[in-house]
All heavy atoms as TSV, in Angstrom:
chain	resi	resn	atom	element	x	y	z
A	1	MET	N	N	-100.617	214.821	16.753
A	1	MET	CA	C	-102.059	214.555	16.687
A	1	MET	C	C	-102.382	213.446	17.749
A	1	MET	O	O	-101.586	212.609	18.059
A	1	MET	CB	C	-102.501	214.049	15.378
A	1	MET	CG	C	-102.297	215.146	14.273
A	1	MET	SD	S	-103.046	214.704	12.601
A	1	MET	CE	C	-104.617	214.173	13.006
A	2	ARG	N	N	-103.579	213.590	18.205
A	2	ARG	CA	C	-104.026	212.606	19.308
A	2	ARG	C	C	-105.553	212.359	19.124
A	2	ARG	O	O	-106.259	213.241	18.657
A	2	ARG	CB	C	-103.587	213.068	20.703
A	2	ARG	CG	C	-104.319	214.348	21.057
A	2	ARG	CD	C	-103.783	214.873	22.432
A	2	ARG	NE	N	-104.201	216.209	22.622
A	2	ARG	CZ	C	-105.471	216.559	23.048
A	2	ARG	NH1	N	-106.430	215.644	23.191
A	2	ARG	NH2	N	-105.734	217.753	23.332
A	3	PRO	N	N	-106.028	211.120	19.603
A	3	PRO	CA	C	-107.466	210.977	19.468
A	3	PRO	C	C	-108.153	211.931	20.463
A	3	PRO	O	O	-107.835	212.217	21.576
A	3	PRO	CB	C	-107.567	209.536	20.064
A	3	PRO	CG	C	-106.276	208.949	20.048
A	3	PRO	CD	C	-105.261	210.175	20.104
A	4	VAL	N	N	-109.284	212.513	19.881
A	4	VAL	CA	C	-110.077	213.402	20.743
A	4	VAL	C	C	-111.531	212.972	20.902
A	4	VAL	O	O	-112.357	213.697	21.361
A	4	VAL	CB	C	-110.048	214.929	20.252
A	4	VAL	CG1	C	-108.673	215.397	20.381
A	4	VAL	CG2	C	-110.529	214.881	18.695
A	5	GLY	N	N	-111.944	211.891	20.320
A	5	GLY	CA	C	-113.324	211.444	20.283
A	5	GLY	C	C	-114.242	212.100	19.382
A	5	GLY	O	O	-115.422	212.260	19.653
A	6	ALA	N	N	-113.687	212.730	18.337
A	6	ALA	CA	C	-114.522	213.490	17.355
A	6	ALA	C	C	-114.335	212.795	15.980
A	6	ALA	O	O	-113.425	212.068	15.834
A	6	ALA	CB	C	-114.073	214.888	17.296
A	7	GLY	N	N	-115.266	213.112	15.105
A	7	GLY	CA	C	-115.139	212.578	13.793
A	7	GLY	C	C	-115.697	213.541	12.811
A	7	GLY	O	O	-116.221	214.554	13.054
A	8	LEU	N	N	-115.590	213.084	11.545
A	8	LEU	CA	C	-115.956	213.852	10.338
A	8	LEU	C	C	-116.818	212.874	9.470
A	8	LEU	O	O	-116.261	211.879	9.142
A	8	LEU	CB	C	-114.855	214.479	9.618
A	8	LEU	CG	C	-115.160	215.162	8.321
A	8	LEU	CD1	C	-116.008	216.406	8.551
A	8	LEU	CD2	C	-113.932	215.468	7.578
A	9	SER	N	N	-118.050	213.194	9.008
A	9	SER	CA	C	-118.800	212.385	8.136
A	9	SER	C	C	-118.918	213.050	6.872
A	9	SER	O	O	-119.095	214.240	6.806
A	9	SER	CB	C	-120.136	212.106	8.653
A	9	SER	OG	O	-120.113	211.311	9.778
A	10	LEU	N	N	-118.682	212.320	5.732
A	10	LEU	CA	C	-118.893	212.884	4.383
A	10	LEU	C	C	-120.046	212.159	3.781
A	10	LEU	O	O	-120.092	210.960	3.739
A	10	LEU	CB	C	-117.657	212.599	3.538
A	10	LEU	CG	C	-116.394	213.346	4.060
A	10	LEU	CD1	C	-115.161	212.924	3.324
A	10	LEU	CD2	C	-116.464	214.852	3.945
A	11	PHE	N	N	-121.003	212.938	3.426
A	11	PHE	CA	C	-122.239	212.433	2.679
A	11	PHE	C	C	-121.903	212.197	1.194
A	11	PHE	O	O	-120.855	212.670	0.646
A	11	PHE	CB	C	-123.313	213.489	2.778
A	11	PHE	CG	C	-123.842	213.616	4.119
A	11	PHE	CD1	C	-123.334	214.402	5.155
A	11	PHE	CD2	C	-125.098	212.951	4.529
A	11	PHE	CE1	C	-123.865	214.570	6.371
A	11	PHE	CE2	C	-125.548	213.021	5.899
A	11	PHE	CZ	C	-124.918	213.865	6.704
A	12	PRO	N	N	-122.799	211.470	0.411
A	12	PRO	CA	C	-122.535	211.198	-0.963
A	12	PRO	C	C	-122.182	212.474	-1.818
A	12	PRO	O	O	-121.176	212.404	-2.637
A	12	PRO	CB	C	-123.750	210.533	-1.493
A	12	PRO	CG	C	-124.254	209.879	-0.191
A	12	PRO	CD	C	-123.960	210.856	0.912
A	13	ASN	N	N	-122.882	213.501	-1.551
A	13	ASN	CA	C	-122.589	214.744	-2.317
A	13	ASN	C	C	-121.189	215.226	-2.041
A	13	ASN	O	O	-120.507	215.833	-2.925
A	13	ASN	CB	C	-123.675	215.818	-2.201
A	13	ASN	CG	C	-124.995	215.535	-2.878
A	13	ASN	OD1	O	-124.993	214.716	-3.860
A	13	ASN	ND2	N	-126.010	216.263	-2.546
A	14	GLY	N	N	-120.765	215.127	-0.850
A	14	GLY	CA	C	-119.506	215.578	-0.415
A	14	GLY	C	C	-118.388	214.694	-0.980
A	14	GLY	O	O	-117.308	215.234	-1.457
A	15	LEU	N	N	-118.656	213.448	-1.033
A	15	LEU	CA	C	-117.714	212.490	-1.637
A	15	LEU	C	C	-117.603	212.747	-3.172
A	15	LEU	O	O	-116.435	212.814	-3.757
A	15	LEU	CB	C	-118.109	211.019	-1.418
A	15	LEU	CG	C	-117.966	210.504	0.022
A	15	LEU	CD1	C	-118.599	209.208	0.140
A	15	LEU	CD2	C	-116.470	210.577	0.469
A	16	ASN	N	N	-118.764	213.074	-3.771
A	16	ASN	CA	C	-118.764	213.406	-5.223
A	16	ASN	C	C	-117.936	214.610	-5.499
A	16	ASN	O	O	-117.164	214.738	-6.482
A	16	ASN	CB	C	-120.149	213.462	-5.796
A	16	ASN	CG	C	-120.804	212.135	-5.761
A	16	ASN	OD1	O	-120.190	211.059	-5.738
A	16	ASN	ND2	N	-122.232	212.137	-5.710
A	17	THR	N	N	-118.112	215.605	-4.657
A	17	THR	CA	C	-117.483	216.878	-4.832
A	17	THR	C	C	-115.922	216.729	-4.641
A	17	THR	O	O	-115.126	217.357	-5.381
A	17	THR	CB	C	-118.044	218.031	-3.832
A	17	THR	OG1	O	-119.450	218.153	-4.132
A	17	THR	CG2	C	-117.366	219.245	-3.970
A	18	MET	N	N	-115.541	216.001	-3.578
A	18	MET	CA	C	-114.175	215.748	-3.365
A	18	MET	C	C	-113.536	215.091	-4.508
A	18	MET	O	O	-112.425	215.395	-5.024
A	18	MET	CB	C	-113.992	214.885	-2.042
A	18	MET	CG	C	-114.425	215.543	-0.731
A	18	MET	SD	S	-113.416	217.043	-0.339
A	18	MET	CE	C	-111.895	216.262	0.077
A	19	GLU	N	N	-114.263	214.100	-5.163
A	19	GLU	CA	C	-113.640	213.453	-6.322
A	19	GLU	C	C	-113.497	214.420	-7.491
A	19	GLU	O	O	-112.607	214.267	-8.239
A	19	GLU	CB	C	-114.636	212.146	-6.660
A	19	GLU	CG	C	-114.139	211.357	-7.732
A	19	GLU	CD	C	-112.740	210.590	-7.328
A	19	GLU	OE1	O	-112.587	210.242	-6.147
A	19	GLU	OE2	O	-112.058	210.225	-8.238
A	20	ALA	N	N	-114.482	215.321	-7.616
A	20	ALA	CA	C	-114.388	216.346	-8.784
A	20	ALA	C	C	-113.210	217.281	-8.532
A	20	ALA	O	O	-112.565	217.572	-9.531
A	20	ALA	CB	C	-115.705	217.003	-8.838
A	21	ILE	N	N	-112.971	217.541	-7.340
A	21	ILE	CA	C	-111.863	218.481	-7.025
A	21	ILE	C	C	-110.504	217.836	-7.138
A	21	ILE	O	O	-109.530	218.335	-7.702
A	21	ILE	CB	C	-111.944	219.117	-5.629
A	21	ILE	CG1	C	-113.230	220.029	-5.543
A	21	ILE	CG2	C	-110.780	219.887	-5.164
A	21	ILE	CD1	C	-113.621	220.467	-4.177
A	22	ALA	N	N	-110.459	216.603	-6.571
A	22	ALA	CA	C	-109.153	215.877	-6.583
A	22	ALA	C	C	-109.395	214.395	-6.960
A	22	ALA	O	O	-109.707	213.575	-6.032
A	22	ALA	CB	C	-108.507	215.982	-5.156
A	23	PRO	N	N	-109.388	214.099	-8.260
A	23	PRO	CA	C	-109.592	212.727	-8.683
A	23	PRO	C	C	-108.793	211.680	-7.946
A	23	PRO	O	O	-107.604	211.884	-7.765
A	23	PRO	CB	C	-109.300	212.808	-10.117
A	23	PRO	CG	C	-109.592	214.213	-10.546
A	23	PRO	CD	C	-109.108	215.036	-9.345
A	24	GLY	N	N	-109.389	210.649	-7.386
A	24	GLY	CA	C	-108.687	209.534	-6.734
A	24	GLY	C	C	-108.724	209.798	-5.179
A	24	GLY	O	O	-108.386	208.846	-4.413
A	25	ILE	N	N	-109.090	210.971	-4.675
A	25	ILE	CA	C	-108.947	211.187	-3.231
A	25	ILE	C	C	-110.071	210.327	-2.482
A	25	ILE	O	O	-109.717	209.956	-1.348
A	25	ILE	CB	C	-109.171	212.647	-2.920
A	25	ILE	CG1	C	-108.640	212.919	-1.469
A	25	ILE	CG2	C	-110.633	213.129	-3.046
A	25	ILE	CD1	C	-108.481	214.429	-1.142
A	26	VAL	N	N	-111.175	209.970	-3.044
A	26	VAL	CA	C	-112.193	209.272	-2.394
A	26	VAL	C	C	-111.555	207.835	-2.011
A	26	VAL	O	O	-111.832	207.423	-0.890
A	26	VAL	CB	C	-113.470	209.145	-3.149
A	26	VAL	CG1	C	-114.503	208.085	-2.487
A	26	VAL	CG2	C	-114.109	210.544	-3.177
A	27	GLU	N	N	-110.863	207.251	-2.878
A	27	GLU	CA	C	-110.212	206.002	-2.495
A	27	GLU	C	C	-109.230	206.109	-1.277
A	27	GLU	O	O	-109.322	205.225	-0.408
A	27	GLU	CB	C	-109.382	205.425	-3.709
A	27	GLU	CG	C	-110.073	204.332	-4.414
A	27	GLU	CD	C	-109.199	203.765	-5.494
A	27	GLU	OE1	O	-108.119	203.190	-5.244
A	27	GLU	OE2	O	-109.531	203.920	-6.767
A	28	THR	N	N	-108.561	207.088	-1.279
A	28	THR	CA	C	-107.660	207.461	-0.074
A	28	THR	C	C	-108.468	207.681	1.163
A	28	THR	O	O	-108.140	207.116	2.252
A	28	THR	CB	C	-106.723	208.566	-0.383
A	28	THR	OG1	O	-105.960	208.361	-1.543
A	28	THR	CG2	C	-105.857	208.863	0.786
A	29	LEU	N	N	-109.561	208.326	1.049
A	29	LEU	CA	C	-110.396	208.637	2.203
A	29	LEU	C	C	-111.139	207.356	2.733
A	29	LEU	O	O	-111.153	207.094	3.930
A	29	LEU	CB	C	-111.466	209.670	1.830
A	29	LEU	CG	C	-111.061	211.093	1.574
A	29	LEU	CD1	C	-112.126	212.007	1.063
A	29	LEU	CD2	C	-110.484	211.608	2.864
A	30	ILE	N	N	-111.529	206.475	1.771
A	30	ILE	CA	C	-112.156	205.203	2.155
A	30	ILE	C	C	-111.172	204.355	2.911
A	30	ILE	O	O	-111.531	203.718	3.953
A	30	ILE	CB	C	-112.713	204.522	0.952
A	30	ILE	CG1	C	-113.881	205.210	0.418
A	30	ILE	CG2	C	-112.968	203.064	1.211
A	30	ILE	CD1	C	-114.402	204.768	-0.921
A	31	LYS	N	N	-109.855	204.355	2.587
A	31	LYS	CA	C	-108.873	203.569	3.256
A	31	LYS	C	C	-108.629	204.228	4.653
A	31	LYS	O	O	-108.345	203.406	5.514
A	31	LYS	CB	C	-107.513	203.646	2.423
A	31	LYS	CG	C	-107.694	202.777	1.235
A	31	LYS	CD	C	-106.309	202.806	0.456
A	31	LYS	CE	C	-106.445	202.114	-0.892
A	31	LYS	NZ	N	-105.237	202.212	-1.765
A	32	ALA	N	N	-108.798	205.506	4.799
A	32	ALA	CA	C	-108.568	206.128	6.151
A	32	ALA	C	C	-109.720	206.016	7.129
A	32	ALA	O	O	-109.560	206.086	8.267
A	32	ALA	CB	C	-108.000	207.528	5.928
A	33	GLY	N	N	-110.889	205.957	6.466
A	33	GLY	CA	C	-112.050	205.957	7.303
A	33	GLY	C	C	-112.859	204.674	7.414
A	33	GLY	O	O	-112.180	203.542	7.216
A	34	SER	N	N	-114.056	204.695	7.706
A	34	SER	CA	C	-114.913	203.496	7.672
A	34	SER	C	C	-116.319	203.946	7.319
A	34	SER	O	O	-116.677	205.048	7.561
A	34	SER	CB	C	-114.930	202.940	9.186
A	34	SER	OG	O	-115.428	203.850	10.102
A	35	PRO	N	N	-117.031	202.987	6.662
A	35	PRO	CA	C	-118.437	203.295	6.290
A	35	PRO	C	C	-119.323	203.386	7.508
A	35	PRO	O	O	-119.153	202.750	8.530
A	35	PRO	CB	C	-118.742	202.095	5.324
A	35	PRO	CG	C	-117.934	201.049	5.832
A	35	PRO	CD	C	-116.659	201.617	6.270
A	36	THR	N	N	-120.259	204.163	7.364
A	36	THR	CA	C	-121.287	204.411	8.415
A	36	THR	C	C	-122.645	203.748	7.831
A	36	THR	O	O	-122.978	204.077	6.761
A	36	THR	CB	C	-121.563	205.876	8.670
A	36	THR	OG1	O	-120.395	206.439	9.156
A	36	THR	CG2	C	-122.672	206.038	9.782
A	37	ARG	N	N	-123.191	202.857	8.670
A	37	ARG	CA	C	-124.372	202.142	8.176
A	37	ARG	C	C	-125.661	202.764	8.596
A	37	ARG	O	O	-126.738	202.571	7.973
A	37	ARG	CB	C	-124.319	200.649	8.613
A	37	ARG	CG	C	-123.156	199.850	7.942
A	37	ARG	CD	C	-123.193	198.473	8.334
A	37	ARG	NE	N	-122.840	198.333	9.746
A	37	ARG	CZ	C	-121.562	198.343	10.291
A	37	ARG	NH1	N	-120.555	198.434	9.463
A	37	ARG	NH2	N	-121.373	198.129	11.480
A	38	MET	N	N	-125.661	203.462	9.706
A	38	MET	CA	C	-126.861	204.167	10.215
A	38	MET	C	C	-126.585	205.528	10.753
A	38	MET	O	O	-125.539	205.676	11.320
A	38	MET	CB	C	-127.471	203.255	11.386
A	38	MET	CG	C	-128.642	203.747	12.031
A	38	MET	SD	S	-130.176	203.631	10.976
A	38	MET	CE	C	-130.462	201.924	10.764
A	39	VAL	N	N	-127.598	206.430	10.520
A	39	VAL	CA	C	-127.426	207.786	11.042
A	39	VAL	C	C	-128.554	207.967	12.028
A	39	VAL	O	O	-129.800	207.678	11.750
A	39	VAL	CB	C	-127.603	208.842	9.980
A	39	VAL	CG1	C	-127.611	210.201	10.549
A	39	VAL	CG2	C	-126.357	208.658	9.025
A	40	ASN	N	N	-128.257	208.397	13.369
A	40	ASN	CA	C	-129.288	208.652	14.332
A	40	ASN	C	C	-129.386	210.163	14.606
A	40	ASN	O	O	-128.310	210.705	14.786
A	40	ASN	CB	C	-129.084	207.893	15.609
A	40	ASN	CG	C	-129.209	206.390	15.458
A	40	ASN	OD1	O	-130.024	205.931	14.802
A	40	ASN	ND2	N	-128.376	205.742	16.190
A	41	LEU	N	N	-130.483	210.740	14.699
A	41	LEU	CA	C	-130.601	212.113	15.147
A	41	LEU	C	C	-131.100	212.024	16.645
A	41	LEU	O	O	-132.157	211.410	16.873
A	41	LEU	CB	C	-131.618	212.795	14.197
A	41	LEU	CG	C	-131.983	214.263	14.434
A	41	LEU	CD1	C	-130.675	215.082	14.351
A	41	LEU	CD2	C	-133.052	214.793	13.500
A	42	GLN	N	N	-130.306	212.678	17.435
A	42	GLN	CA	C	-130.739	212.567	18.910
A	42	GLN	C	C	-130.840	213.936	19.507
A	42	GLN	O	O	-130.277	214.856	19.056
A	42	GLN	CB	C	-129.591	211.873	19.642
A	42	GLN	CG	C	-129.327	210.485	19.290
A	42	GLN	CD	C	-128.151	209.809	19.899
A	42	GLN	OE1	O	-126.984	210.344	19.864
A	42	GLN	NE2	N	-128.322	208.820	20.667
A	43	LYS	N	N	-131.686	213.943	20.648
A	43	LYS	CA	C	-131.862	215.184	21.436
A	43	LYS	C	C	-130.579	215.321	22.372
A	43	LYS	O	O	-129.848	214.352	22.471
A	43	LYS	CB	C	-133.014	215.056	22.279
A	43	LYS	CG	C	-134.413	215.114	21.504
A	43	LYS	CD	C	-135.534	215.070	22.561
A	43	LYS	CE	C	-136.828	215.132	21.902
A	43	LYS	NZ	N	-137.994	215.137	22.915
A	44	SER	N	N	-130.429	216.421	22.884
A	44	SER	CA	C	-129.249	216.657	23.756
A	44	SER	C	C	-129.233	215.646	24.961
A	44	SER	O	O	-128.145	215.333	25.498
A	44	SER	CB	C	-129.232	218.052	24.282
A	44	SER	OG	O	-130.323	218.262	25.065
A	45	ILE	N	N	-130.416	215.092	25.375
A	45	ILE	CA	C	-130.410	214.090	26.419
A	45	ILE	C	C	-130.184	212.638	25.867
A	45	ILE	O	O	-130.229	211.727	26.698
A	45	ILE	CB	C	-131.728	214.181	27.230
A	45	ILE	CG1	C	-132.971	213.824	26.298
A	45	ILE	CG2	C	-131.911	215.535	27.907
A	45	ILE	CD1	C	-134.198	213.748	26.896
A	46	GLY	N	N	-129.947	212.471	24.673
A	46	GLY	CA	C	-129.637	211.130	24.170
A	46	GLY	C	C	-130.767	210.479	23.453
A	46	GLY	O	O	-130.650	209.345	22.862
A	47	GLU	N	N	-132.009	211.011	23.689
A	47	GLU	CA	C	-133.265	210.336	23.067
A	47	GLU	C	C	-133.145	210.346	21.508
A	47	GLU	O	O	-132.998	211.540	20.987
A	47	GLU	CB	C	-134.465	211.032	23.496
A	47	GLU	CG	C	-135.787	210.435	23.024
A	47	GLU	CD	C	-136.956	211.204	23.368
A	47	GLU	OE1	O	-136.842	212.117	24.259
A	47	GLU	OE2	O	-138.029	211.028	22.836
A	48	ILE	N	N	-133.271	209.226	20.896
A	48	ILE	CA	C	-133.251	209.172	19.461
A	48	ILE	C	C	-134.564	209.548	18.927
A	48	ILE	O	O	-135.676	209.117	19.261
A	48	ILE	CB	C	-132.918	207.807	18.871
A	48	ILE	CG1	C	-131.649	207.314	19.340
A	48	ILE	CG2	C	-133.056	207.643	17.452
A	48	ILE	CD1	C	-131.075	205.974	19.023
A	49	ILE	N	N	-134.616	210.642	18.006
A	49	ILE	CA	C	-135.785	211.101	17.401
A	49	ILE	C	C	-135.937	210.705	16.033
A	49	ILE	O	O	-136.897	211.010	15.252
A	49	ILE	CB	C	-135.946	212.595	17.656
A	49	ILE	CG1	C	-134.829	213.331	17.024
A	49	ILE	CG2	C	-136.137	212.875	19.072
A	49	ILE	CD1	C	-134.940	214.887	17.138
A	50	GLY	N	N	-134.968	210.163	15.399
A	50	GLY	CA	C	-135.027	209.694	13.965
A	50	GLY	C	C	-133.751	208.774	13.611
A	50	GLY	O	O	-132.718	209.012	14.167
A	51	SER	N	N	-133.965	207.955	12.711
A	51	SER	CA	C	-132.929	207.109	12.216
A	51	SER	C	C	-133.083	206.846	10.774
A	51	SER	O	O	-134.222	206.805	10.241
A	51	SER	CB	C	-132.863	205.694	12.885
A	51	SER	OG	O	-132.589	205.742	14.305
A	52	GLN	N	N	-131.919	206.643	10.189
A	52	GLN	CA	C	-131.944	206.474	8.612
A	52	GLN	C	C	-130.718	205.645	8.233
A	52	GLN	O	O	-129.565	205.993	8.534
A	52	GLN	CB	C	-131.992	207.786	7.857
A	52	GLN	CG	C	-131.971	207.592	6.354
A	52	GLN	CD	C	-132.065	208.867	5.741
A	52	GLN	OE1	O	-132.124	209.984	6.224
A	52	GLN	NE2	N	-132.050	208.864	4.346
A	53	PRO	N	N	-130.951	204.587	7.513
A	53	PRO	CA	C	-129.760	203.803	7.033
A	53	PRO	C	C	-129.053	204.647	5.916
A	53	PRO	O	O	-129.749	205.310	5.094
A	53	PRO	CB	C	-130.384	202.555	6.516
A	53	PRO	CG	C	-131.841	202.775	6.300
A	53	PRO	CD	C	-132.163	203.985	7.157
A	54	GLU	N	N	-127.763	204.539	5.845
A	54	GLU	CA	C	-127.007	205.277	4.818
A	54	GLU	C	C	-126.310	204.257	3.906
A	54	GLU	O	O	-125.662	203.368	4.499
A	54	GLU	CB	C	-126.047	206.223	5.465
A	54	GLU	CG	C	-126.662	207.427	6.171
A	54	GLU	CD	C	-127.400	208.339	5.147
A	54	GLU	OE1	O	-126.831	208.525	4.091
A	54	GLU	OE2	O	-128.393	208.957	5.460
A	55	GLU	N	N	-126.268	204.301	2.729
A	55	GLU	CA	C	-125.618	203.484	1.728
A	55	GLU	C	C	-124.243	203.890	1.491
A	55	GLU	O	O	-123.332	203.067	1.277
A	55	GLU	CB	C	-126.441	203.231	0.548
A	55	GLU	CG	C	-127.682	202.499	0.824
A	55	GLU	CD	C	-128.527	202.276	-0.508
A	55	GLU	OE1	O	-127.927	202.284	-1.555
A	55	GLU	OE2	O	-129.691	202.019	-0.426
A	56	ARG	N	N	-123.928	205.193	1.395
A	56	ARG	CA	C	-122.637	205.646	0.939
A	56	ARG	C	C	-122.275	206.862	1.721
A	56	ARG	O	O	-122.433	208.007	1.324
A	56	ARG	CB	C	-122.545	205.937	-0.555
A	56	ARG	CG	C	-121.179	206.188	-0.951
A	56	ARG	CD	C	-121.077	206.406	-2.489
A	56	ARG	NE	N	-119.668	206.623	-2.911
A	56	ARG	CZ	C	-119.386	207.532	-3.720
A	56	ARG	NH1	N	-120.239	208.271	-4.355
A	56	ARG	NH2	N	-118.044	207.748	-3.966
A	57	ARG	N	N	-121.784	206.688	2.957
A	57	ARG	CA	C	-121.308	207.670	3.931
A	57	ARG	C	C	-120.028	207.196	4.461
A	57	ARG	O	O	-119.873	206.037	4.778
A	57	ARG	CB	C	-122.360	207.891	4.951
A	57	ARG	CG	C	-121.910	208.892	5.964
A	57	ARG	CD	C	-122.663	208.817	7.222
A	57	ARG	NE	N	-124.065	209.387	7.050
A	57	ARG	CZ	C	-124.410	210.541	7.501
A	57	ARG	NH1	N	-123.500	211.219	8.245
A	57	ARG	NH2	N	-125.628	210.959	7.359
A	58	LEU	N	N	-119.171	208.076	4.727
A	58	LEU	CA	C	-117.830	207.750	5.135
A	58	LEU	C	C	-117.555	208.560	6.403
A	58	LEU	O	O	-117.756	209.765	6.471
A	58	LEU	CB	C	-116.675	208.063	4.106
A	58	LEU	CG	C	-115.331	207.661	4.433
A	58	LEU	CD1	C	-115.169	206.249	4.600
A	58	LEU	CD2	C	-114.416	208.300	3.379
A	59	ALA	N	N	-117.170	207.839	7.492
A	59	ALA	CA	C	-116.745	208.476	8.686
A	59	ALA	C	C	-115.257	208.410	8.814
A	59	ALA	O	O	-114.669	207.457	8.680
A	59	ALA	CB	C	-117.294	207.716	9.958
A	60	LEU	N	N	-114.603	209.665	9.086
A	60	LEU	CA	C	-113.200	209.693	9.183
A	60	LEU	C	C	-112.915	210.129	10.663
A	60	LEU	O	O	-113.644	210.753	11.313
A	60	LEU	CB	C	-112.627	210.868	8.367
A	60	LEU	CG	C	-112.830	210.616	6.846
A	60	LEU	CD1	C	-112.469	211.862	6.084
A	60	LEU	CD2	C	-112.128	209.420	6.432
């Protein structure tokens, strides 16, 4: 494996589902990832068209 500049975000419903499927996995995911504090929606040219703070989102 090598870094490729890509990531995976899990929203609260995704984290809840993962926990229901495999109890305890969210703790492992939290240790491997980092919390995301803000979500930006951007056009292909980089212009931000919307932002929203996120309270429980995990970036892996």
